[in-house]
C-alpha positions in Angstrom: 56.7 10.5 -34.3 55.2 13.8 -35.4 53.3 16.1 -33.1 49.9 14.8 -31.9 51.0 11.2 -32.1 50.9 11.0 -35.9 53.5 8.5 -37.2 55.8 9.6 -40.0 55.4 7.7 -43.2 58.3 5.8 -44.7 58.7 6.0 -48.4 60.1 2.8 -49.9 60.3 3.9 -53.5 62.5 2.9 -56.4 64.9 5.8 -55.7 68.1 5.0 -53.8 67.6 4.4 -50.1 70.9 5.9 -49.1 71.4 9.6 -49.9 73.7 12.5 -49.0 72.6 14.7 -46.1 71.7 17.4 -48.6 69.3 15.3 -50.5 66.5 15.4 -47.9 65.1 18.2 -45.7 62.4 18.6 -43.2 62.3 22.1 -41.5 60.3 20.8 -38.6 63.3 18.7 -37.6 66.2 21.0 -38.6 67.0 23.7 -36.0 69.8 26.0 -35.0 70.3 26.8 -31.3 70.9 30.3 -29.9 72.4 31.0 -26.5 69.5 29.3 -24.9 69.6 25.7 -26.0 65.9 25.3 -25.1 64.8 27.6 -27.9 64.4 26.1 -31.3 64.6 28.2 -34.4 63.1 27.2 -37.8 65.3 28.2 -40.7 64.0 30.5 -43.5 62.2 28.4 -46.2 64.0 30.3 -48.9 67.3 28.8 -47.7 66.1 25.5 -49.0 66.5 26.9 -52.5 70.2 26.3 -52.3 69.9 22.6 -52.0 70.3 21.8 -55.7 70.4 18.1 -55.1 67.3 17.9 -53.0 65.1 15.0 -54.0 62.4 14.9 -51.2 60.9 18.0 -49.5 58.6 17.3 -46.5 57.0 20.4 -45.0 54.0 18.8 -43.4 53.1 19.2 -39.7 54.6 22.7 -39.5 53.2 26.2 -38.7 54.6 28.0 -41.7 53.0 31.3 -42.7 53.1 33.4 -45.8 53.7 32.1 -49.3 56.2 29.6 -50.6 59.3 31.3 -52.2 59.2 31.1 -56.0 62.8 29.9 -56.0 61.7 26.5 -54.9 60.8 25.9 -58.6 64.6 25.8 -59.2 65.0 22.6 -57.3 65.5 20.6 -60.5 66.3 17.3 -58.6 63.1 17.4 -56.5 61.1 14.2 -56.9 58.7 14.3 -53.9 56.9 17.3 -52.4 54.9 16.9 -49.3 53.4 20.0 -47.6 50.2 21.5 -46.2 50.1 25.0 -47.7 47.9 27.3 -49.9 49.5 27.5 -53.2 49.3 27.3 -57.0 50.7 24.2 -58.5 51.8 26.2 -61.6 54.8 27.4 -59.4 56.4 24.0 -60.0 55.8 23.6 -63.7 59.6 23.5 -64.4 60.4 20.7 -61.9 61.0 18.1 -64.6 61.9 15.3 -62.2 58.9 15.8 -59.9 57.1 12.4 -59.4 55.1 12.7 -56.2 53.0 15.6 -54.9 51.3 15.1 -51.6 49.3 18.0 -50.3 46.6 16.2 -48.5 46.2 14.8 -45.0 45.3 11.1 -45.2 41.9 10.1 -44.1 41.8 7.5 -41.3 45.3 6.2 -41.9 46.8 7.2 -38.6 45.7 5.7 -35.3 46.6 5.4 -31.6 44.8 2.1 -31.4 41.8 0.5 -32.9 39.5 2.6 -30.9 40.9 6.1 -31.6 41.1 7.0 -35.3 42.7 10.4 -35.7 42.0 12.8 -38.6 43.8 16.1 -39.2 41.8 19.0 -40.7 43.4 20.4 -43.8 43.1 24.1 -44.5 45.0 23.8 -47.8 43.6 25.5 -50.9 45.1 24.5 -54.2 44.6 26.5 -57.4 45.7 24.9 -60.6 44.0 27.2 -63.2 45.2 30.6 -62.1 47.5 30.9 -65.1 48.0 28.8 -68.3 50.9 26.4 -67.7 52.2 23.1 -69.0 54.2 20.9 -66.6 57.5 19.5 -67.5 57.1 16.6 -65.0 55.3 13.3 -65.3 53.8 12.5 -61.9 53.5 9.0 -60.4 51.4 10.0 -57.4 49.2 13.1 -56.8 47.4 13.3 -53.5 45.1 16.3 -53.1 42.5 14.9 -50.8 40.4 17.6 -49.0 42.5 20.4 -50.5 39.7 22.7 -51.9 41.1 22.2 -55.3 40.0 25.0 -57.6 37.5 26.1 -55.0 35.8 28.7 -57.2 35.3 26.7 -60.4 35.3 23.1 -59.0 37.0 21.8 -62.1 39.4 18.8 -62.4 43.0 20.2 -62.8 43.5 20.6 -66.5 47.2 19.8 -66.3 46.2 16.2 -65.5 45.3 15.8 -69.2 49.1 15.7 -69.9 49.9 13.1 -67.2 50.3 9.5 -68.4 52.3 7.8 -65.7 50.1 8.2 -62.7 50.0 5.2 -60.4 48.1 6.8 -57.5 45.6 9.6 -57.8 43.6 11.0 -54.9 41.2 13.9 -55.5 38.6 13.0 -52.9 36.7 15.4 -50.7 37.0 18.4 -53.1 33.5 18.9 -54.3 34.6 18.9 -57.9 32.0 19.3 -60.6 31.4 18.2 -64.1 31.2 14.8 -65.9 32.8 11.8 -64.5 36.5 12.0 -65.7 36.8 8.7 -67.4 39.8 10.1 -69.4 41.9 9.7 -66.3 41.7 5.9 -66.7 42.2 6.2 -70.4 45.4 8.3 -70.1 46.9 6.4 -67.2 46.9 2.8 -68.0 49.2 1.8 -65.2 47.0 3.4 -62.5 46.7 1.3 -59.4 44.6 3.5 -57.1 42.0 6.1 -58.1 40.0 7.9 -55.3 37.4 10.4 -56.4 34.9 10.0 -53.5 32.9 12.9 -52.1 32.8 15.1 -55.1 29.9 16.2 -57.3 30.6 14.3 -60.6 27.6 13.7 -62.8 26.7 11.8 -65.9 27.1 8.2 -66.9 29.9 5.9 -65.8 32.3 4.9 -68.6 35.4 2.7 -68.7 38.1 2.5 -71.3 37.5 -0.4 -73.8 40.8 -2.0 -72.9 41.4 -3.9 -69.6 43.4 -2.3 -66.8 45.3 -5.1 -65.1 46.9 -3.0 -62.4 44.2 -1.0 -60.8 43.4 -2.3 -57.3 41.5 0.5 -55.7 38.6 2.4 -57.3 36.5 4.7 -55.2 33.9 7.0 -56.8 31.4 7.0 -53.9 29.3 9.9 -52.8 28.9 11.6 -56.2 25.9 12.0 -58.6 26.8 9.4 -61.2 23.9 7.9 -63.1 23.3 5.2 -65.6 24.2 1.5 -65.6 27.4 -0.3 -64.9 29.2 -1.7 -68.0 28.3 -5.3 -68.5 31.9 -6.2 -68.9 33.2 -4.3 -65.9 34.5 -7.5 -64.4 36.7 -8.1 -67.4 37.9 -4.5 -67.7 39.0 -4.3 -64.1 39.7 -8.0 -63.2 42.2 -7.4 -60.4 40.2 -4.9 -58.3 40.5 -5.4 -54.6 38.5 -2.4 -53.4 35.5 -1.0 -55.3 33.2 1.6 -53.8 30.5 3.1 -55.9 28.0 3.8 -53.0 25.8 6.9 -52.7 25.2 7.6 -56.4 22.2 7.2 -58.7 23.3 4.0 -60.5 20.5 1.7 -61.7 19.9 -1.5 -63.6 21.2 -4.9 -62.6 24.5 -5.9 -61.1 26.6 -7.2 -64.0 27.3 -11.0 -63.7 30.8 -10.3 -64.9 31.7 -9.0 -61.4 32.1 -12.7 -60.6 35.4 -12.4 -62.6 36.9 -10.1 -59.9 38.4 -13.0 -58.0 40.7 -10.8 -55.9 37.9 -8.5 -54.7 38.1 -7.9 -51.0 35.6 -5.1 -50.6 32.6 -4.3 -52.8 30.2 -1.5 -51.8 27.3 -0.7 -54.2 25.0 0.6 -51.4 22.6 3.5 -51.6 21.9 3.4 -55.4 19.0 2.2 -57.4 20.1 -1.3 -58.5 17.3 -3.8 -59.1 16.9 -7.4 -60.1 18.5 -10.3 -58.3 22.1 -10.8 -57.1 23.8 -12.6 -59.9 24.8 -16.1 -59.0 28.3 -15.4 -60.4 29.0 -12.9 -57.7 29.0 -15.1 -54.6 30.5 -18.0 -56.7 33.4 -16.1 -58.2 34.5 -13.4 -55.7 36.1 -16.0 -53.4 38.3 -13.4 -51.6 35.4 -11.1 -50.7 35.4 -10.0 -47.1 33.1 -6.9 -47.3 29.9 -6.9 -49.3 27.5 -3.9 -49.0 24.4 -3.9 -51.2 22.2 -1.9 -48.7 19.4 0.4 -49.7 18.8 -0.6 -53.3 15.8 -2.2 -55.0 17.2 -5.7 -55.2 14.8 -8.6 -55.0 14.6 -12.4 -55.2 16.5 -14.7 -52.8 19.4 -13.5 -50.8 21.7 -16.0 -52.5 21.0 -18.9 -54.7 22.1 -22.4 -53.9 25.8 -21.9 -54.4 28.2 -19.5 -52.7 32.0 -19.5 -52.2 32.0 -16.6 -49.8 33.9 -18.5 -47.2 36.0 -15.6 -45.9 33.1 -13.0 -45.8 33.2 -10.9 -42.6 30.8 -8.0 -43.3 27.4 -8.6 -45.1 25.0 -5.7 -45.6 21.9 -6.5 -47.5 19.4 -4.3 -45.6 16.9 -2.0 -47.2 16.0 -4.1 -50.3 13.2 -6.3 -51.4 14.6 -9.7 -50.8 12.0 -12.5 -50.3 11.8 -16.1 -49.3 14.0 -17.8 -46.8 17.8 -17.4 -46.4 19.7 -19.8 -48.5 21.8 -22.4 -46.7 24.8 -21.5 -48.9 25.4 -18.3 -46.9 26.2 -20.4 -43.8 29.5 -21.4 -45.3 30.8 -17.9 -44.1 32.0 -18.9 -40.7 34.0 -15.7 -40.2 31.0 -13.3 -40.3 31.3 -10.4 -37.9 28.3 -8.3 -39.1 25.2 -9.6 -40.7 22.4 -7.2 -41.7 19.4 -8.4 -43.6 17.0 -5.9 -42.0 14.2 -4.1 -43.9 13.4 -6.8 -46.4 10.5 -9.2 -47.0 12.3 -12.4 -45.8 10.1 -15.0 -44.2 10.2 -18.5 -42.7 11.6 -19.3 -39.2 14.7 -17.8 -37.8 17.7 -19.8 -39.1 19.1 -22.2 -36.5 22.4 -22.2 -38.3 23.2 -18.7 -37.2 24.1 -20.2 -33.9 27.2 -21.6 -35.6 28.6 -18.1 -36.3 30.6 -17.9 -33.1 32.5 -14.8 -34.3 29.3 -12.8 -35.0 29.2 -9.5 -33.2 26.2 -7.7 -34.8 23.0 -9.4 -36.1 20.3 -7.3 -37.7 17.2 -9.1 -38.9 14.5 -6.5 -38.2 11.5 -5.5 -40.3 11.0 -8.8 -42.1 8.4 -11.6 -41.7 10.4 -14.1 -39.7 8.3 -16.2 -37.4 8.6 -18.9 -34.8 10.5 -18.7 -31.5 14.0 -17.5 -30.9 16.3 -20.6 -31.4 18.1 -21.8 -28.3 21.2 -22.1 -30.6 21.5 -18.3 -30.5 22.9 -18.8 -27.0 26.1 -20.0 -28.7 26.9 -16.5 -30.0 29.4 -15.7 -27.4 30.7 -12.6 -29.1 27.4 -11.1 -29.9 27.1 -7.4 -29.0 23.9 -6.4 -30.8 20.8 -8.5 -31.5 18.0 -6.9 -33.4 15.0 -9.1 -34.2 12.4 -6.3 -34.0 9.2 -6.0 -36.1 8.8 -9.6 -37.1 6.3 -12.2 -36.1 8.3 -13.9 -33.5 6.3 -15.6 -30.7 7.1 -17.4 -27.5 8.9 -16.0 -24.5 11.9 -13.7 -24.3 15.3 -15.5 -24.5 16.1 -17.7 -21.6 19.8 -17.0 -22.0 21.8 -13.9 -23.0 25.5 -13.9 -23.6 27.7 -11.7 -21.3 29.0 -9.7 -24.3 25.5 -8.5 -25.3 25.0 -4.7 -25.1 22.0 -3.9 -27.3 18.8 -6.1 -27.3 15.9 -5.2 -29.7 12.9 -7.4 -29.7 10.1 -4.8 -30.1 7.2 -5.2 -32.4 6.7 -9.0 -32.1 4.2 -11.2 -30.3 6.3 -12.3 -27.4 4.3 -13.4 -24.4 4.6 -14.6 -20.8 6.9 -13.3 -18.1 10.4 -12.1 -18.4 12.5 -15.0 -17.1 14.9 -14.2 -14.3 17.8 -15.8 -16.1 17.3 -13.7 -19.3 19.3 -10.6 -18.5 21.6 -11.3 -15.6 24.5 -9.5 -17.2 26.0 -6.1 -16.5 27.0 -5.2 -20.1 23.5 -4.3 -21.3 23.1 -0.7 -22.4 19.7 -1.0 -24.2 16.7 -3.3 -23.6 13.8 -2.7 -26.0 10.9 -5.1 -25.8 8.1 -2.6 -26.6 4.8 -3.6 -28.3 4.7 -7.3 -27.4 2.3 -9.2 -25.0 4.7 -9.6 -22.1 2.8 -9.7 -18.8 3.4 -9.8 -15.0 5.3 -7.4 -12.9 8.4 -5.4 -14.0 11.2 -7.6 -12.7 13.1 -6.0 -9.8 16.4 -7.5 -11.0 16.5 -5.0 -13.9 17.8 -2.6 -11.3 21.1 -4.5 -11.1 22.1 -3.4 -14.7 24.5 -0.7 -13.7 25.3 0.2 -17.3 21.7 0.4 -18.6 21.0 3.6 -20.4 17.8 2.8 -22.3 14.9 0.7 -21.0 11.8 0.5 -23.2 9.0 -1.7 -21.9 6.0 0.2 -23.3 3.1 -1.4 -25.1 2.9 -4.6 -23.1 0.7 -6.0 -20.3 2.9 -5.2 -17.3 1.0 -4.6 -14.1 1.6 -3.8 -10.4 3.6 -1.0 -9.0 6.7 0.6 -10.5 9.4 -1.2 -8.7 11.7 0.9 -6.5 14.6 -1.1 -7.9 14.5 0.9 -11.1 15.8 3.8 -9.1 19.1 2.0 -8.9 19.6 2.6 -12.6 22.0 5.5 -12.0 23.0 5.8 -15.7 19.6 5.6 -17.2 18.8 8.2 -19.9 15.5 7.0 -21.5 12.7 5.1 -19.7 9.5 4.1 -21.4 6.8 2.3 -19.3 3.9 3.6 -21.3 0.8 1.7 -22.4 0.8 -0.9 -19.7 -1.5 -1.5 -16.7 0.8 -0.1 -14.0 -0.8 1.2 -10.8 0.3 3.0 -7.6 2.3 6.1 -7.3 5.3 7.5 -9.1 8.3 6.6 -6.9 9.8 9.8 -5.4 13.3 8.2 -5.9 12.9 8.9 -9.6 14.3 12.3 -8.7 17.6 10.6 -7.8 18.1 9.0 -11.2 20.5 10.5 -13.8 18.3 11.2 -16.9 20.9 13.2 -18.6 22.4 15.0 -15.7 26.1 16.1 -16.2 28.6 13.4 -15.8 31.5 11.7 -17.6 30.4 10.9 -21.1 31.7 7.7 -22.5 31.5 8.2 -26.3 31.8 4.5 -26.9 28.5 3.8 -25.1 26.3 3.8 -28.2 28.9 2.7 -30.7 28.6 -0.9 -31.5 31.7 -1.7 -33.5 34.7 0.4 -34.6 38.2 0.0 -35.8 40.3 -0.5 -38.9 39.5 -3.6 -41.0 42.6 -3.7 -43.3 44.7 -1.8 -45.7 45.2 -1.3 -49.4 48.7 -0.6 -50.4 50.0 -0.1 -54.0 52.9 -2.1 -55.2 55.0 1.0 -56.2 54.1 3.2 -53.2 53.9 1.0 -50.1 54.4 4.1 -47.9 50.9 5.4 -48.8 48.5 2.9 -47.2 44.8 3.4 -47.4 42.7 2.1 -44.6 39.7 -0.2 -45.1 38.0 1.4 -42.1 34.5 0.3 -41.6 32.3 3.2 -40.4 31.2 2.7 -36.7 27.9 1.0 -36.2 25.7 3.2 -34.1 22.9 2.2 -31.7 19.4 3.5 -32.8 16.5 4.0 -30.5 12.9 5.2 -31.0 11.2 7.3 -28.3 8.0 9.4 -28.4 8.7 13.0 -27.7 6.9 16.2 -28.8 3.9 13.9 -29.5 5.7 12.1 -32.3 8.0 9.2 -32.6 11.6 10.3 -33.0 14.7 8.2 -33.8 17.8 8.9 -31.8 21.1 7.5 -33.1 24.7 7.4 -32.0 26.0 10.6 -30.6 22.5 12.1 -30.2 21.7 9.4 -27.7 24.4 10.8 -25.4 22.4 13.9 -24.9 18.8 12.7 -25.1 16.9 11.9 -21.9 13.2 11.3 -21.3 10.6 9.5 -19.2 7.3 8.2 -20.5 4.8 6.8 -18.0 1.7 7.6 -20.0 -1.4 5.4 -20.5 -1.3 3.6 -17.2 -3.3 3.8 -14.0 -1.0 5.7 -11.8 -2.4 7.6 -8.9 -1.4 10.1 -6.3 0.4 13.4 -6.7 3.4 14.1 -8.9 6.3 13.8 -6.5 8.1 17.1 -5.9 11.5 15.3 -6.2 11.0 15.4 -10.0 12.4 18.9 -9.8 15.9 17.3 -9.5 15.7 16.0 -13.1 17.2 19.2 -14.3 18.6 17.8 -17.6 15.6 15.9 -18.8 14.3 16.7 -22.3 10.9 15.0 -22.3 8.4 14.1 -19.6 5.1 12.4 -20.4 2.7 11.6 -17.5 -0.5 11.8 -19.5 -3.5 9.4 -19.5 -3.3 8.4 -15.8 -5.2 9.3 -12.7 -2.8 11.7 -11.1 -4.2 14.2 -8.6 -3.0 17.3 -6.8 -1.3 20.4 -8.2 1.2 20.9 -11.0 4.4 21.4 -9.1 5.7 24.9 -9.4 9.2 23.3 -9.1 8.8 22.1 -12.7 10.4 25.4 -13.4 13.7 23.7 -12.4 13.5 21.5 -15.5 15.6 24.0 -17.5 16.3 21.6 -20.4 12.9 20.2 -20.9 11.4 20.5 -24.4 8.3 18.4 -24.1 5.9 18.3 -21.1 2.6 16.4 -21.3 0.3 16.2 -18.2 -2.9 15.8 -20.1 -5.8 13.5 -19.2 -5.3 13.3 -15.5 -7.2 14.8 -12.4 -4.8 17.6 -11.6 -6.2 20.6 -9.8 -5.2 24.1 -8.8 -3.6 26.7 -10.9 -0.9 26.4 -13.6 2.3 27.8 -12.0 3.3 31.0 -13.7 6.9 30.0 -13.1 6.7 27.6 -16.0 7.2 30.5 -18.4 10.9 30.3 -17.4 11.3 27.1 -19.4 12.9 28.6 -22.4 13.3 25.3 -24.4 9.8 24.1 -24.1 8.2 23.5 -27.5 5.4 21.0 -26.6 3.2 21.6 -23.6 -0.3 20.4 -22.7 -2.4 20.1 -19.5 -5.6 19.4 -21.4 -8.4 17.5 -19.7 -7.8 18.0 -16.0 -9.5 20.0 -13.3 -7.2 23.0 -13.4 -8.5 26.5 -12.6 -7.4 30.1 -12.6 -5.5 32.0 -15.2 -3.3 30.4 -17.9 0.3 31.5 -18.0 1.1 34.7 -19.7 1.7 34.4 -23.5 5.4 35.2 -23.4 8.6 33.5 -24.3 7.8 29.8 -25.2 4.3 30.0 -24.0 3.4 32.4 -26.8 3.4 29.4 -29.2 0.9 27.2 -27.3 -2.7 27.3 -28.5 -6.1 26.6 -27.0 -5.6 22.8 -27.4 -2.9 22.9 -24.7 -5.6 23.9 -22.1 -8.9 22.5 -23.4 -11.0 20.3 -21.2 -10.4 22.4 -18.1 -13.7 24.4 -17.7 -12.5 26.5 -14.9 -9.4 27.9 -16.7 -9.5 31.4 -18.1 -7.1 33.5 -20.0 -6.4 35.1 -23.4 -7.1 31.9 -25.4 -10.1 30.9 -23.3 -12.9 32.7 -21.6 -12.3 36.0 -19.9 -11.2 35.9 -16.3 -13.6 38.9 -15.6 -17.4 37.9 -16.0 -19.2 40.6 -18.1 -22.1 40.6 -15.6 -19.9 42.4 -13.1 -19.1 45.2 -15.4 -21.2 48.4 -15.4 -23.2 49.2 -18.5 -22.0 52.1 -20.6 -23.7 55.5 -20.1 -24.4 57.8 -23.1 -22.7 61.2 -22.8 -25.4 63.1 -24.7 -29.2 62.5 -24.9 -30.6 61.6 -28.3 -33.8 63.5 -27.7 -35.6 65.6 -25.3 -36.4 62.7 -23.1 -32.7 61.8 -22.7 -32.5 63.5 -19.4 -34.8 61.0 -17.9 -32.6 58.2 -19.3 -29.6 59.6 -17.4 -31.5 59.6 -14.1 -32.7 56.0 -14.8 -29.1 54.8 -15.5 -27.8 56.4 -12.4 -30.5 54.8 -10.2 -29.9 51.5 -11.8 -26.1 51.6 -11.3 -26.6 52.7 -7.7 -28.9 49.9 -6.8 -26.5 47.4 -8.4 -23.6 48.8 -6.4 -25.5 48.6 -3.1 -26.5 45.0 -3.8 -22.9 44.0 -4.6 -21.5 45.4 -1.3 -24.4 44.0 0.7 -23.8 40.5 -0.7 -22.3 37.8 1.7 -18.6 38.7 2.0 -17.7 35.0 2.2 -18.3 34.8 -1.5 -15.2 36.9 -2.1 -13.0 34.0 -0.9 -14.4 31.7 -3.5 -12.7 31.2 -6.9 -13.9 33.7 -9.4 -15.6 31.0 -11.5 -17.7 30.0 -8.4 -18.9 33.4 -7.3 -22.7 34.2 -7.9 -23.6 35.9 -11.2 -26.2 38.7 -11.0 -29.0 38.5 -13.5 -30.6 41.7 -14.5 -34.1 41.7 -15.9 
């Protein structure tokens, strides 16, 4: 095994499996020992030039420096070259027997287990156009993934126009420009695998007029290809197993001929502009289909028609389209479904009871549709379900009376659920997210929620909860986001809130907000079984909405690890803000607005060093705004509007220089640069002219002097007790 746990690839090619010792070389495993046997010395690369019979040269996973010796071009027997270097391919133009060139580090092919996929960054830069050259070799495999090929020009290597025997070609992740190179398919009619994903190819998508019976993998995703798919694509590429054309600008309808691709295992047309209905031939003909992704297009009509042969389907993504009506019963033949996403459509009718038969289902997304009725009791049979998202529909009744022990993410927000939360609903420790916002749930917040030791996100806002905030919530030691806003809660804020985590430093489990991950399967060409390509499904990430900085923000996946916030706004909370809140040193958002809180703004808020949004508006807070708040360097939203605060506003420095008058309005006794002056003009002496304007000016000077003297005596003779009053409450002298 290579350094870092990366397994060495075996190459079972048509060349003889038994060779002389001089026929293969790998400097990372060939060493000479000096007097100290613990010291390993790597030989000079130039010494390899003497191996005239060398057939395979593997220089990967080394720490070589400098340039490759030109004499390597004399290795006339070399058939396979595998390295990670910066070089010009023209150096090997004379290697007439060269068949395989691998300069890339494979993407998501190496793994420790299904939960740790390892990728290796590749710093290789390959230049193919530095000098005019014509190769003497005919390659069978060229793997240049993420190699910065022709970095300055971004062109497809011109020497490929003379290659006609390619079986595997990988030019992915190189940001190549220009029109889609359909001539690669035209020239190489035995091609089995073509990977051009993550480039910048433009123009329409063309295929050669003659069928290619060998190609199994075709990936042109994440480019800028426009136009429509050829109507006869299913007949030109009948044996495709893996087709990925996602993240382009393709439009028009999905060709019915795709139903001819009976060996298709994975089809991804997501994030394009396809319209029309799903052709009935597709679910009827692609009987081997295991992955179908049509997300984020403009597809309409029914999800499937009356017939479907997708009996081995495991991943179904139809979200972000315009599908209408109810779900056809034909889809329920797919008993192996792991992920089903039909969110963000216009589907209606009641929630399908048959979903309860999908015992292998792990993720169920049905949000943002028009489903109605209650949640079927049959959903309790989904023993492997990890995520259930039924949000933003028209579902009524009570919250589920049963939840499976594997459930981690529950989203029921934006429905019309009513009644109390039953005690049997959530008695499981695996839950990470509970989101039941914007329903009509009533009663007290259940104290048993405090038993969820793994709960990170609790969103109960926008309901009819009443009573006090239960002290049991303080047992949620791993909580990061808490939303109790827009309810009828009363009483005080529990001081024990200061003992809760809310983002404080600890061990971060990066799998907390990842729903599903792992490698689904492999594609492997017939001639090069040593070069597998993983069908790795991208991890599904948990997504949560939370209001911060006075707007609704969506936090997803990794971002959720670092987001923390508390929203207790729009309730009837009373009493003072507990000083223990100062312990929430890692919190990013705190909203206590629209309550009946009294007392001062704690100066210990200056301990909240990570806070970005602080809203204390619409309460009954009094006293001065602590000047220490100017130490909050990340604060971007701040308001104490509509309270009973007095005194001077904080200096307009650091972050407080960006807050306007609206942050302080509704506090008539506040003063400062943005508000009224903190020094009443009636206490200031009138200006005295320095020169008289006429001969009577002398009398004016005497008059001003007498006037000023009388005012001064009146001020000092005033009751001294008034000096102990706030400036705004002291008497104002009126001069007639």
